[in-house]
N, C-alpha and C positions, 0 to 999 in steps of 0.2 A: 253427704249432702245434708246440711242440717238447716237448710233454708226451707220456706214454704213456697208452695206453687199455687197461684190462683187459677183454678183450671177452667174458669168460665167468666169472661167479663166482657163488656162492651166499650173499648175505648174510643171509638168513634162516635159514640153517642154525644150529642152536644153537651150533656151534663159534665162530661169528662174531657172531651176533645178540646175544649176551649182552655183547658188548663193541664193538658196531658203531660208536659215535660215535668210539671211539678207533682203531678198523680204518681207518676213512675218514680220520681225521687223520693216521694214519701213512701212508697210500696217497699223501695230498697231499704230505706230507713228502719222500717218495720220488720226486715227480715224476709221480705217476700222476693225471692230470687227469680222468679220466672212467671209470665203471665200469658194465657191463652184468651185472645181476643175473637169473637166470635160472629161469623157471618149470619146474617138473617135475611137479607134480600141480596139477589145477584145484582140488581141495578145499583146497589151500593157497595160491591164487593171492592171496588178500587179503593175507597176510603178505609176499608178493613185492612187490606192488604198494605196500604201505606202506612198504617200504624205500625204493623209487624216490621215492616223494612225499615222503620225509623229507629227501632231500638233492638239490640242484640239479644235482649232477655223476654222478647215478646214474639210468640208465634200465632197463627191465625188458623180459622176454618173457613170453609166455603159452603154456603148452603142456604136454604129458604125456610124461615120459620113457618110453622103451621098457621099463623095468622095471615101470612101472605100469600099461601099457597094458591089462592084463587085469583090473584091479582099480578103477580110476578110472571115474567116469561118462563114459558114451560121448559124445563131442563130435561135432558135425556142423560144417559151414563156417559156418553162420548163427551158432551159439553163439560159436564161436572169433572169428570177425570182430566180433560185438558187444563181446567182452571187448577187443579190439585197438583200438576207437574212443578209449580212453583215451589223452590225449597222451602219457603215459609208456611205453606200450606200444609197442616199435618192431620187435618180430619175433615169430615163432612157434617154439616149441619150448622145451626141446630135444625132439627126436623122432628117429625112426631105428629101427635095428635093433641088439639086442645078443643075439648067439647064444652068447657066452662064458658068461654066467650064466643066460640063459633064465629069468627071473624071471616073465616073462609068456609065454604061447603065441605061436608065431611069427605065427600068423595074426592074432592081436589087435594085434601090434607092427605089421604090414604096413598092416593096415586104418587104425590111428591115424596112421601115418606119412603114408599117402595122404590122409588129411583134413588134416593139417596143411599138406601140400603145395597143396592144393585152396584153403586158406583163404589161403596165402601168395600164390597167383595172383590170387585175387579181390580181396584187399585191396592188393595191390602193396606188400608187406612181405616181408623175406627169412624164410628157414626156416634154423633152426640144427639141424645133423645131427650125431646120434651114431651111430657105427657101429663095432661090434666083433665080431671074428670073423664078418662078414658083408658083406665089402666086395663081392663079386659080386653078391649081393642088393640091397645098397644101390646100387650103381652102375646095376643093371638097373632098379630103381624110379625112380630119378632120370631116366635116359634115357627110360623109357616116360612118365613124366609130363611132361616137357619137351617131348615131342613133341606133347602136348595143347595146349601153350601155354607161354611162357617164365615163368620165375620166377627169383628170385635166392636165394643162401644162402651159408652156409659149412659146410664140414667143421670142427667144433670138435674140439680136443684130439687133433690128427691123430697117428695112431701106425701108420698103414698104409704100405704100399709104394709104389713109383714108378707102378704101373699105376693105383691109386686116385686119385692125385695127378693124374695126366695125364686121367683121364676127369672129375675134379671140375673141373680148369680148362678142359677143352674145353667144359664147360657153362657157363663164366662164373662158377663159384663161386669162392669165397676159401678160403684154408687157414689153420688157426689153430693155432699151436704153442704148447704148454704147457710145464710144468717138465720134462715126459718128455725133450724134447730136450737137457737139461742131464745126464741120467743118464749114468754111465760105460758103461753097456752098450748105448747107444742110437746106436751108429756108423751103423748102416743108416738110421735116422731123420735124423740129420744129413746124410746124404748126399742124402736127398729134399730136405731144405730148402735145400740149395744149388741146386737146380734150380727151385724155385718162384720165378716173378717176384717182384720186390720190390713192385710194384703190387697184388699179390694175397695178402700175407702180413697175418696180424693175430696178436697175442700175447695170450695169457690165463694166468690161474692155474687155473681149474677148482676154485679154493679153496672149502672148507677142504682139498681133497684135493691130492696130487701136488705138494707143496712141491718147488721147484728145489733143486739145489746152489746154495749150501752149507746149505741148511736142510732138507735132505731127512729125513723122519721127524717132522718138527715139523708143527704145524697150518699150513696153508697160508693166505695172505691177499693181497689185492690188491698190496700194497707190493712183494712179492717178484716181481712180473711184471719188474721191472727186471733180475733175475737171467737170465730166460729171454731178454729182449730183447737183453741183452749178448752172450750166445751166438749168437742169431741173426744179429746184426749182423756178428760175427767170421765166421760162415758165409758171409755175403752179401759181405764185403769192404767193409762200410761203416762209418762212424763210429756210435756209439750215437745222437748227435743225428740223423743221417740216417735211422736206423732208426725212431727216434720220430716224425720228422715223416712218414715215408712210411706207417707203420702207422696213425697217428692219422688221416691223410688217408683211408687205405682204410676204415677204420671208419666214418667219417662219410659216406663215399660209399655204402657197402654199407647202413648203418642210417641213411638218409637222415632219418627221422623225428626221430632223436635230437638233442637240442639241446645245444650245447657251452656249459657254465657260463662265466661271465665270469672 
C-alpha cells in the first residue's frame, strides 16, 4: 500500500464539512488513501460518524477532547464501548491533558482521560492521546493505567521532547507527526522525529488546523499530509514511497479495525 493515511483530521468541522466531497477528492488525488476523522465531543458524535459512513476510505473515533471534559456529558466505559461497536469506529479519543489552555478543570480532564483508557482496554481498541504542557502528568497516567493492563494508542500531533517520545515508545505507543514538523522553528521536534523508529511513526494533518509548509496560514486539509510525510521521509533517510508504505502499514496495524478501501 503505497498511499498515505491522514491519521488525524476533523472532517466534521465547518472549515472542511462545507466542502467535504471536494476535500476527499483532493486527498485521493494527492495520494491519501485513507483518513481518520476524530471525535472531540459526544454531543457532536453523530456528525463525526456520518462523515465516516459517507466515504469508504474514512474511519472515525469516539471521544471527548480535554478542552470539552468539563462541559460534555460524563461518559463511562459502558457508554463509550457501546458507541464503539459501530464498524466505522476504530478508536477512542481524542482524549488526554491540555494544561496550556485549561478550558476544562484538570480534575475533569484526568477523569475523562482515564475513562477513555479503560474503554480502550475493555474494547481492545487504541486510544488517541492529546498532550500539551502536561507531558509529565500524561506520562504518569499512561504508566499507571498500563500497569493495570495493556492497551495501545498514539500520541497525536506530537510536539513534545525526547523524554515524552521515549516514554511513549516504551509503552508500545505510536507517535504521529503533524505539519508542525515542517515549521521553520521546529528544529527540536525534527531531532525527535529522527529518533523514532520507522515502524512507530504515523503522519497526520489535524486539519483544519496546523497547515504544513508551504501552506502555513491556510485552512489545512488531508491532501496536505503529503508535505509532512515528505519532511519526515527526509529526516528518516528514506524515500517518500518507503515512508508511505511504512506509515500506512503502521496505521492499519494500530487501528486494526479500520478497513482499507479498494
